[in-house]
C-alpha positions as CSV (number, residue, x, y, z in Angstrom):
1,D,-110.3,42.7,11.3
2,P,-113.6,41.9,13.1
3,A,-116.4,44.3,12.0
4,Q,-116.2,46.1,15.4
5,A,-112.5,46.8,15.0
6,A,-113.0,48.0,11.4
7,G,-115.8,50.3,12.5
8,A,-113.7,51.8,15.3
9,N,-110.9,52.5,12.8
10,R,-113.5,54.2,10.5
11,Q,-114.5,56.4,13.4
12,R,-110.9,57.3,14.0
13,L,-110.5,58.3,10.4
14,A,-113.6,60.5,10.6
15,Q,-112.2,62.2,13.8
16,A,-108.9,62.8,12.1
17,L,-110.6,64.3,9.0
18,G,-113.1,66.4,11.0
19,C,-115.9,65.2,8.7
20,E,-117.5,61.9,7.7
21,P,-115.9,59.9,4.8
22,V,-118.4,58.4,2.4
23,F,-117.6,54.7,1.8
24,L,-118.7,52.8,-1.3
25,Q,-119.6,49.2,-2.1
26,Q,-117.0,48.8,-4.8
27,V,-117.7,46.2,-7.5
28,H,-114.9,46.8,-10.1
29,G,-117.3,48.7,-12.3
30,T,-117.5,52.2,-13.8
31,Q,-120.5,53.8,-11.9
32,V,-119.8,57.4,-10.7
33,L,-121.8,58.6,-7.7
34,H,-122.4,62.3,-7.2
35,L,-122.1,63.3,-3.5
36,P,-123.9,64.2,-1.4
37,S,-126.7,61.9,-2.6
38,P,-129.8,62.0,-0.5
39,T,-131.3,58.9,-2.3
40,A,-128.2,56.7,-2.0
41,A,-128.0,53.6,0.2
42,P,-125.9,53.8,3.4
43,T,-123.1,52.1,1.4
44,P,-123.9,52.8,-2.2
45,V,-122.7,50.6,-5.1
46,A,-120.2,52.6,-7.2
47,D,-116.5,52.6,-8.0
48,A,-116.0,56.3,-8.2
49,C,-117.6,59.4,-6.6
50,L,-117.3,63.1,-6.9
51,S,-118.5,66.2,-5.1
52,L,-118.8,70.0,-5.5
53,A,-119.8,70.4,-1.8
54,P,-117.4,71.3,1.0
55,Q,-116.8,68.7,3.8
56,T,-118.0,65.8,1.6
57,V,-115.2,63.2,1.7
58,C,-114.9,61.1,-1.4
59,T,-113.3,57.8,-0.2
60,I,-111.9,54.7,-2.0
61,M,-110.8,51.5,-0.2
62,V,-107.9,49.5,-1.7
63,A,-105.4,46.8,-1.0
64,D,-103.6,46.3,-4.3
65,C,-106.0,48.1,-6.6
66,L,-105.1,51.7,-7.6
67,P,-106.8,54.6,-5.9
68,V,-107.0,57.8,-8.1
69,L,-107.9,61.1,-6.6
70,L,-108.8,64.0,-8.9
71,T,-109.6,67.7,-8.7
72,D,-109.7,70.7,-11.1
73,R,-107.0,73.3,-10.7
74,A,-109.4,75.8,-9.1
75,G,-110.4,73.2,-6.5
76,R,-114.2,73.4,-7.2
77,C,-114.8,69.6,-7.8
78,V,-113.1,66.6,-6.2
79,A,-113.3,62.9,-7.1
80,A,-112.0,59.5,-6.1
81,A,-111.9,56.4,-8.3
82,H,-111.2,52.7,-7.6
83,A,-109.0,51.4,-10.5
84,G,-108.5,47.7,-10.3
85,W,-107.7,46.2,-13.7
86,R,-111.3,45.4,-14.6
87,G,-112.7,48.8,-13.8
88,L,-109.7,50.4,-15.4
89,A,-110.1,48.4,-18.6
90,Q,-113.8,49.2,-18.7
91,G,-113.3,52.9,-18.3
92,V,-113.8,53.9,-14.7
93,L,-111.3,56.8,-15.0
94,E,-112.8,58.1,-18.3
95,S,-116.2,58.0,-16.7
96,T,-115.0,59.9,-13.6
97,V,-113.3,62.6,-15.8
98,A,-116.4,63.0,-17.9
99,A,-118.6,63.3,-14.8
100,M,-116.3,66.0,-13.4
101,R,-116.3,68.0,-16.6
102,Q,-120.1,67.7,-16.8
103,S,-120.4,68.9,-13.2
104,L,-118.2,71.9,-14.0
105,A,-119.7,72.8,-17.4
106,G,-121.8,75.6,-16.0
107,V,-118.7,77.5,-14.7
108,D,-115.9,76.2,-16.9
109,A,-116.2,74.7,-20.3
110,A,-112.6,73.3,-20.3
111,P,-111.4,72.8,-16.7
112,T,-107.8,71.8,-16.1
113,L,-107.9,68.5,-14.1
114,L,-105.2,67.0,-11.9
115,A,-104.8,63.4,-10.7
116,W,-102.9,61.8,-7.9
117,L,-102.3,58.0,-8.1
118,G,-101.8,56.2,-4.9
119,P,-100.0,52.9,-4.0
120,C,-101.0,49.7,-5.8
121,I,-99.6,46.4,-6.8
122,G,-96.4,47.2,-8.7
123,P,-95.2,46.2,-12.2
124,E,-92.8,43.5,-10.8
125,A,-95.6,41.8,-8.7
126,F,-98.7,42.0,-10.8
127,E,-98.8,38.7,-12.7
128,V,-101.8,38.4,-15.1
129,G,-103.1,36.2,-17.9
130,A,-103.4,37.0,-21.5
131,E,-107.1,37.9,-21.1
132,V,-106.0,41.0,-19.0
133,K,-103.6,42.2,-21.7
134,A,-106.2,41.6,-24.4
135,A,-108.8,43.6,-22.4
136,F,-106.6,46.7,-22.5
137,E,-105.3,46.3,-26.0
138,A,-108.9,46.0,-27.4
139,S,-109.4,49.7,-26.9
140,S,-105.8,51.0,-26.6
141,P,-103.3,49.1,-28.7
142,E,-100.5,51.2,-27.2
143,A,-101.2,49.4,-23.8
144,V,-98.8,46.7,-25.0
145,R,-95.9,48.7,-23.6
146,H,-97.2,48.3,-20.1
147,F,-97.0,44.5,-20.2
148,K,-93.8,42.4,-19.8
149,P,-93.7,38.8,-20.9
150,L,-93.3,36.3,-18.0
151,G,-93.9,33.0,-19.6
152,P,-96.5,31.1,-21.8
153,G,-99.7,33.1,-21.3
154,K,-98.4,35.1,-18.4
155,W,-97.5,38.8,-18.2
156,L,-96.4,41.3,-15.7
157,A,-98.7,44.4,-15.9
158,N,-98.0,48.0,-14.9
159,L,-101.3,49.1,-13.4
160,S,-100.2,52.6,-12.6
161,G,-98.7,52.9,-16.1
162,L,-101.9,51.8,-17.7
163,A,-103.8,54.4,-15.6
164,R,-101.5,57.2,-16.5
165,M,-101.9,56.3,-20.2
166,R,-105.7,56.4,-20.0
167,L,-105.8,59.6,-18.0
168,Q,-103.5,61.3,-20.5
169,A,-105.7,60.1,-23.3
170,A,-108.7,61.6,-21.4
171,G,-107.0,65.0,-21.3
172,V,-105.6,64.9,-17.8
173,A,-102.0,66.0,-18.3
174,S,-101.1,66.9,-14.7
175,L,-100.3,63.5,-13.1
176,H,-98.8,63.0,-9.7
177,G,-98.0,60.2,-7.2
178,N,-97.4,56.6,-8.2
179,D,-94.9,56.4,-11.0
180,G,-94.5,52.6,-10.9
181,G,-91.4,52.7,-8.7
182,P,-90.8,50.1,-6.0
183,A,-91.7,52.4,-3.2
184,W,-95.3,52.5,-4.4
185,C,-95.8,48.7,-4.6
186,T,-98.3,47.4,-2.0
187,V,-96.9,43.8,-2.3
188,A,-93.3,44.7,-1.8
189,N,-93.7,47.1,1.2
190,A,-95.3,45.0,3.9
191,S,-94.6,47.4,6.7
192,R,-96.4,50.3,4.9
193,F,-99.3,48.8,2.9
194,F,-102.0,46.2,3.0
195,S,-101.9,43.7,0.1
196,H,-104.6,41.2,-0.7
197,R,-102.3,39.5,-3.3
198,R,-99.5,39.1,-0.7
199,D,-101.5,38.2,2.4
200,R,-104.8,36.8,0.9
201,V,-106.6,38.0,4.1
202,S,-105.8,41.7,4.7
203,G,-107.1,45.1,5.8
204,R,-107.9,47.9,3.4
205,M,-106.4,51.4,3.0
206,A,-108.6,54.5,2.5
207,A,-107.8,57.2,0.0
208,C,-109.7,60.4,0.7
209,I,-110.2,63.7,-1.0
210,W,-112.5,66.6,-0.1
211,R,-113.1,70.3,-0.3
212,S,-112.3,72.0,3.0
213,A,-114.4,75.1,2.0
């Protein structure tokens, strides 16, 4: 959409939430931003954010990549992470979980964390090369079970399955949302989801989490 239309939609989102979402400049990295951040740029560079403050909306934009929203069971800390394959392989979820635990260390030495995985490109649509498979297997040999051979040097990757594997390894046992089923696939559900892989030029979806009080 033109910038004016996208800006109007962001205003509608803020009105619906009743508070301002914080948007990031996402670069497929592992940087975690603590919100509110008085020194951050208007659109700070990061691929995850967290907050202990009420009415601070952690927001991730996606259109095939996986949005992951997290909180502790007591609802004291919330976080959002952008998990495309590069950031996921580099450890964006582990960095987010570690930042949450550090933020809660003063009140809870072992907080129970929960995660919700949103819609993303599904395991029957995400065709990747051998370099993607190798990037995950370099640190997690068990990642092999989330890749299905497609042809010479080609694989189908289960992005949500890889994220679940890494969250569980990081000690997040309570996982919800995207289970890799067809209803969660952004590519296959054109009437519900934006998909860059499907449309090449597309909008973005916003995944938000915040403390109401």
